[in-house]
N, C-alpha and C positions, 0 to 999 in steps of 0.2 A: 519493519519489526523483525523480519528474518535476519537482515544484516546486523541489527543491533544485538540479537540473541547469539549470533555466530561470533561476535566480537569478544565476548567474555572468555570462552574456551580458547580462542586464538591467542589472546593476551597471555593466558596462563601457559600455553604451549611455548610461546616465545620466551617467557621467563625461565621455564624449565630447560629449554635448549641453550640459553645463554649460560645458565648455571653449569650444565654438563660440559659446555665448550670450554669453560674456565678450569675445569678439573684436570689434574695431571693424568694423562693417558699415555704413559711411556710406551713407546714402540707401537702405538695404535694410530698410525697416521691415517689409515683408511677411516677409522671411526671419527677422527677429528674433521676430516674432509667431508664425511657424510653429515655430521652435525652442522657444519658451516653451510652446506647446500640446503639442508632442511630449514635452517634459520632464515636464509635468504628468501626461500619460498614463502615462509610465514609472514615475512615483512612485506612481500609483494601482495599477499592476500589481505593483509591488514590495510595497505594503502588502497586497494580496490574497495574494501568494505567502507572505509571512511569516505571515499568518493561517492559510493552509492548512497550512504546516509545523507551526505550534503546535497546530492542530486535530489533525493526525496524531499528534503526540507525546502530546497529552492523551488521545486515544482509545485509544492503546496503553499508556498508563501509563508512558511513557518520558520525560516532561518533566523535565529536570534543570536546576536553577538554578545559574548560575555567579556566586556571591555574592562581593562585595568591598565595602569602604566606598564609598558613593556619596553625593555632595552633591545632594540633591533639588532645591533651588532652581536650582542650576547646570544640572542636566539639563533641567528644565522650561523654563528660559530658552532653552536651545539649541533645543528643539523649537518654542517660540514664534517665535524668530527664523527658523527654517526655514519656518514657515507665513506669514511676513509678506506675501510676494507673493500667495499664495493668498487670504489674508484681504482684501487690497486688491481683488483680482478679484471677490470675493464681496460687496464693499461693506461689510465688517465692520471696525469699529475694534477692534483687538486690544489689550487691556489686560492687563498682567501686574504682579502685586505679590507680594512674598515676604518672609518673615522669614529671616534668615541662620542658618547653623549646623545645619540639619536634615540630619543624616547618619545613614544606616542601612546595614546589611549586606544589600544587594539585588543583583539581577541587572540591571546597567545597561541592557543591550540589551532585556530584557523590560519594564522600567519605561518606557524610551523608547517601546516599542510601546503601552503603556497610554496614555501621554499623547498619542501620535500618533493613536490611534483615537478618543479622547475629543474632541480638538481638531478632527479631521476631521469628526466627527459634529456638533459645535457649529456649524461653519461651514456645513455642509450644511443644517441645520434652522433656523439663525438668520440666514440670508442677508439682507444689507442692514441688519443691526442689530449693535450692539456684542456682542463676546464677551469675557468676563472670565475670567482664569486667576489663581488665588491659591494660594500655598503658605504654610502657617502651622503653628504648634504646635496640637496637639489634646490638651492635657494635658501632663504632664511627659515621657512616654515614647512619644508617638505624633506622627506628622506627618500633616497633612491637605492634600490637593490638591482644589481646587474648580474645576470648569470650568462656566461659566454662559453660556447663550445666552438671547436674548430672542425666540425664535421661536414656533412653533405650540404648543409644550407637549405634554405626554403625559397622556392620560386616566388617572385613578387605577387603573382595572382593568387597564391595560396596563403599569403601572410595574414590576411583578414579572416579567411575562412577557418583557419586552425583554432580560433577561439570560440567557434560555434559548437553546439552539442553534436556528438557522434561524428565529428570531422577528424580525419587523421591523415598523416602523410606516410609514405613508405619509409621503413627504417632499415634499409640495407639487408633485407632478408630476415630480420628479427621480428618477433611478435609486435604488431603495431598497436596493440591495446584496443580499447573500446572508443577512443575519441572523447573521453570525458575529462581527462586531466586538465588540459588548458582551458576548457570551458568553465570548470569549477574554479580554477585559479582566477580567471577574469571575474567571475561572479563574487568571489570572496574579496578580491581587491576592491572592486567597485562598492561592495557593501561597507567597506572601511573609508569610503570617500576618496579612493585612490584610482590610479590608471595603470594600464599595462599595455606595452607595445613590443614589437619585435623588429630588429634591424638585421637583415640577412641578404645574402645573395647566393645563388647556387655555387657549391664547392668552396664557399668561403666561411662556413659556419654560421651560427646564429647567436644573437645577443637579445635576451629577454630583459626588458627594463620595467621595473615596478616603481611607481612613486606613491608615497603615502603621506598624509598630513601628520606633522609633529605636534606635540604638546607645546603650546606657547607659554613661556615662562617669563614674559616681559623682559626686563633688562638683564635677567640671568641667562637668556639664550645667547649663545656666542659660538663661534667656530672653534671646535676642539682640535687638539693636535692629531696628526695622522698616525695610525698604527697599522702595521702589516704583519700578518701571520701566514705561515705556510704549513700545509699538511701533505 
């Protein structure tokens, strides 16, 4: 209840900060920098609040998905665009590529949270190096989302553990978080009938792979042309 109540003023604050950031502040570089830093912190607080709300619902068995047709490449591209500034600050070249027509009956808000957590994680651990996001077919009836960083990597013995609640890995001296992000990602993916796994080796980065069921459209389902976008 507390997390839910905190969310309303936080959303209002984010909107106000974005509005101020877009205003012309000639000669006021410090003000612009300060607003950017404040907005970044509200975004982080918002992500933590959403994670806590989902954790509460998962723990009580009351997580309900609001499913509707969702275009996965479109959703992922929106998240990538939202992270463009944060990626630039982290020194990461953010690359996005997608196959068109990947539509499923999913909860758009929860899938947004999945992509947000994975991309935020990749920028934290892959700081200063490229981060690649890819959406593609995984067979006829499944979609695949890959988020790859080129950071420190994950030791084999830790790769299963990181999807458990309150488990976390060192992040090169940065704040390691509470160990909820990947746990919640796994729970949300599995609630959609999907799977998540990681492929990694120490010093070779990590690739998180999510697979989700597509809407079956009978004879209309076909392989679409490839499209690549870069941010």
